[in-house]
Every structure is written in structure tokens, then in C-alpha cells.
N, C-alpha and C positions, 0 to 999 in steps of 0.2 A: 132880786132877779139875777139869774145866772148870766155872767159875761162870756161864756164859752161861745165861740163863733160857730156858727152853723156850717156844716159841711156843704161844700159846693156840690151841685148836682153834676151828674156824669155828662150832661150836655154842655157844661162850661169848659171841659178839657178840649184843647184844640186837636184836631185830627192829625194823625202821623201820616205823612205822604212818603211813599217809596220812590227811589230814583227810577228813572225810566229804564226799560230793558237794555237800551243801548249802553248804559253805564256798565253793566255786568259783562258784556261781551267785548268791551273796549280793550282790556288788557290781555285777553287770550281769545282772539276771534277764531284761530285755527288750531287750538289745542297746543300752543307753544309751551306752556308751563309744564304740563305732564311729560311732554316729549323731551324737553331740555332737562328735566329733573332725572328721568330715567337714563338718558345718555350720560349725564354727569356721574351717576352712580356706577354705571358700567365701565366707564373710562377709569374711574378711580380703582375699581376692583382689578381691572387689567393692569394698571400700573403697580398695584401691590403684588400681584402674581408675578409680573415681570422682575420686580426687585428681588423677590424670594428666589426665582429661578436663577438669576445671575449670581446671587449669593451662594447658592448650592454648587453651581459650576466652578466658582472661584475657590470655595473653601474645601470642596470634596476632592480627595486625592484620587488619581486614576487607578483602576483596579489592575493588579499585577497579572501579567499574562502567564498562563500555565506552562510549565516546562515540558518540552517535547523531546523525547529521545528518538534518535534516528538510527534505524537498524540497517547496517550495510550488509548486503547479501552478495556473495560472489567472491572474486579474488581478494577483496579487501578484508575477508574474514581471516584473522590471524590466530584466533584462539577458539577452542570449543565453546559452544554457546553457554554452557554452565561454568565456564572458566573466564567469562568476560568481566566487564566492570561491575564491581559490587563493593558495598561498604565493608570496612573491617580494618584491622590493624595494617599499617604500612611497613615496608622494610625500611632499614636504615638508609639504603641507597636512595629510595624514593623520598625520604624525609630530607636528606642532604640536597637532593635536586630541588625540592620545594623551597629550601632555605636560600638557595643561590639565586640572585636576581636574574631575570630573563635578559636576553640580548637587547630587546627593545627598550626595557627599563634602563639598562646600562647606557644605551645610545642617547637617551634623554638627558643624562647627566654629563656627557662628554662635551668638551668645547666644540664650537662650530668649526675651528680649524681642523680638528681631528676627524669630524664627520664628513667633510668634503675632501675627497681625494682627486687630485688634478693629475692627469696623465702628462708628465713633462717630457715624454719621449719625442724625438722628431717625428714629423708627419710621415716620413718614409718608413719609420719603424712601427707605426701603429697598425695593429692587426685589423683587417677588414673582414667581416664575416663572409664565409664562403656560402652565399646564398644558393648558387647553382648546385654545389655539392650537397647541401642539406636537402634540396628538392630531389635530387637523385636518390639520396638514401631514403627519403620518405616514400618515393615512388617504388624503389626496390622492395621496401619493407611491405608496402600495400600489395605488390605483386606476389611476394612470398606468402602473405597471409591468404590471398585469393587462391593460390595454387594449393596451399595446405587445406583450405576449405573444400576445394574441388576433389582432392585425394580422399578426404574424409567422407565426402558424399559418395564417391565411387565405392569406397569400402563398405559404407553402410548399405548401398544398394546391392552389392555382391553378397553381403551377409544376409540381407532379407530374402534375396532370391534362393540362396541356399537353404535357409530355414524354412521357407515356404514349401520348397520341394520335399523337405523331410516331413513336414506336417502332412502333406498330401499323400505321401507313401505310407505313413503310419496313422492309422485311424480312419483312412478314407477321406475323399474330397480334396480338391486342389484349391489354389488361391484365386483362380479365374472365375469360378462359379459363384452362385449366391449361397451355397452351403459348404460345409466342410471345415476342418480345423483351421486352414490358412485363411479362410474367409472371415473367421472370427477375429483374427488379428486386425484386419481392416475395419471391422464393424464395432469392436468393443473399445470404449474409452474409460480409462481409470482416472479418478480424481482424488487428490490428496489435500487435506488441510494441514499444511506444514508450518511449524513455527521455527524450526531450526534444522540443521543438517542431520543431527542425531535423531530428531523426531522423524524425519523423512526415512532414515535407514531403519529405525525401529518399526515403523509402520510396514515397510517392505519385508522385514524379517518376520513380523507377526503373521504375514500372509504366506510365509514359507518360501519367499522369492530369493533368487541369486541374481546378482548383477555382474555384467561382463563388459570389459573395456577392450578396444582393439589393441593388439600388440604387434608383433611381427608376423608377416605372412597371413595364414589363415588362423593364426593362434589368437585366442582372447584370454585376458587375465580375469578369472572368475573370483568373486568375493562372496563368501557365505558367512552365517552367523553375524549378521550385520549389526545387531544390537549390542554386540560385545565391543568393549574399547579396542580390542585387537581382532578385527575380523580375519577369518581364514581366507587365504588367497591361493589360487592354483591356476597354472597355465594350461589351457585345454584347446583342442580343436573343435570348432563348431560344426564340423562336417557330420558328426554323429548326434547332434543336438535335436531332440524330438519334442521338447516342451514348448507350449505356447509362450509367446513373448510380447512385450511392447517396448517401444523406443522412447527414450527421453532425450529430446533435442532442445530443451529449454536452456538458453545460454547461462542463466543465473544458477539454476539447480545443478546443471552439469558441471559448471566451474566449482561450485561449492562442494559437491561430492568428490570431484577429482582432487581438490586441494586437501580435503579431509582424509582421503585414502592414500594421498601421495602418488597419484598416477598422472601421466600427461593428459592434457585436455584435448581431445580430438573432436569435440563438438557434440558428442552423443555417447550413450551407453545403453546396452540391452538389459532387460530385466526378465527373467524366466519364472514362470509360475508352475507349481506342482500340477500333475495331471488331475489329482483329486479336486483341487480348487477349480480347474477348468470345467470339469463335469458339473460342479455345483453351480457355477456362474451360468452355465448353459440352461440348467433347469430353472434357475431364477429368471433368466431372460425370457424363456418360452412362457412361463406362468405369469409374467407381468401384465401383458395385454392379450394373452392366449393367441399369440401369432406364431406362424411357422418361421424358421430361419430365413427362408427365401422372401418373406414378406416384411422383413425388418431391414431398415436402412442403417441404423446405428442404435447402440444401447450404451448408456453411461452409468458406470458403477462408481459409488463413493465409498472410500475407506472410512470406517467409523470405529470409534473406541467402544468396546463392549466387554464387561466382565474382567476388567484389568488386562484385556488384550485387544486385539483388532479383528474386525470382520468387514464384510463387504455387503452392501445393499444396492439394489437398483434405484438410481436417481431419476432417470428419464429415459424414454424410448421414442424414437422416430420411425414410424412405418413408412413403407414405400408408397 
């Protein structure tokens, strides 16, 4: 007879009892576990990113600022634009000057006793600055400058009146009405894109213009062939001048041109256009918006480079 025990029946296994529902909600009744886990992960990620950012700021070198060249326009221009600072071999004098230490560097190596200079003169012999005298000189210089500007303005107005009379008598139309050659002077505006004094003179020479500076009396010093290194100059009277003109009163450009040509700076110069260019400008003006001269308040022309030379085009127009 077999001694193998018989398997117990299923009913003999005690039933498994589950804990009550309150047991499962006891440890996270409001979702603390998922919220705290998510917050912990986010805080750790932010800490890692902050450490990386601080490391980059500490280890990364600041970028070098680009070099900026400053162009001085006006009286400070001491050389022609194409003769300015450029790389290349240096002269022996410049090399010797570079080898010699500067005054500031030498001062740094001097003893303190030599750097400090004490005025040992008696108090009665010490020179006191003449403040009142300096103020008088400054005032006198300002008055002289104001008087010179006034005289220059008077000469300019006299020249414009004379030229406008000539324009009204030759070609018809005066300067007081809406039409006529003298009215074009007040209506037309010329614009130049200038990079240097030679560029400015080359553009005016490309238009066939001559420029004139006030001299003595009614005489003006005319310059032609402006693109040449040695422009031609001639002393002439403007009483017979019948070409249309414009006035440059910009302090920077006037000073720059005067210095380049070696003439006194009187605050302005005149530029005269050939009659052929005047007629072409008039045709361009009238065709721009199909307006009559009496209906145009102002027309702006821009000088442009074209075909190795220079030309003029209408940039804008303002009707009345």
C-alpha cells in the first residue's frame, strides 16, 4: 500500500485577507510621493545646470572687442586721405623714435625726489595766473570770431544777390518768382556721398563744376580741374558769372577743402555748374513727377558713380 500522502483539498488552504483600504492611502493621502519625487528631480536638474553655467562663466575668456578706427574730418586732417596711416616699411627716424622709451615710461623709473618739484621761491615771487587777462583774451577772441563770421555772411549774401541778378538777366526769370534760373538755386539740393576730400573734389570735377572762395573785394579765387593733384586756380570777378551755383556752408567739408587747397577758411565756398548740366537737371526734375516748376517746392539730386565717372539722378521731390 502506498505511503504517499494525499493532497489536501483546496478548501483546506486558509483564505488570504487584504489590508483595509485605509492602509494604502495612509502614506500618500494627497499625492505627496509623486509631487516630492518630481520636485526633487527638477531641483537636481537646476543645480546641475547652475554648476555648468558658473563653470562656463569662470573658464570662458571674454571676447576681444573689435578695433575701431576714428576718422578725423576737418582741420585735424594733416595728410591726403591716401597718404594716411597704412602698414609698410618704416623710416629710420620712426624706428629710432620707437626704440626710445616714452616720457611716461622714463618717469616711472625716476626716483620720487626727481618727480616732485617744489617751488622754493618766496611767496612774493610766485607767479599768480592772470585770470582776468585770460578772460579778456578769450572774450576778445570770441568777438573777433563773431565779427569774422558776420563779415563772411555779409559777403555771401552780397555774392548771392549779385549772382541771382545775373541769372535773372541771362536766360529769363528772376529769383523772387517760382520759376526762372535763380529760383532753381533755391529749389535744388545736391547730395554727395563723400569718403574723403579728394573724393569730394573728384565728384565735383566729374560734374564739370568749378569752386570759388572769397578773396579781396569782389574777387573770388576759382579752382578747376579739381581731380588733379594740382588744381588750376584763377582770381576772377563774379560780376560776370552767369552759371547756376550752390553754396557749401558745412563747417567740416569747408574746412577740409580749404585746408587741402591752401586757402583761408571763410565759412563757405561757391560751386558753379556748367549750363549743359543745368538744362539736363531741369529736364530730369520736370519728368520725375510731371510737375511744372511753379508746382515744385524742392528737388534733391544725388551724385552717383556710373561707368567710371560720376552722374546725377533725382533722389526725391516735394511738391507745393
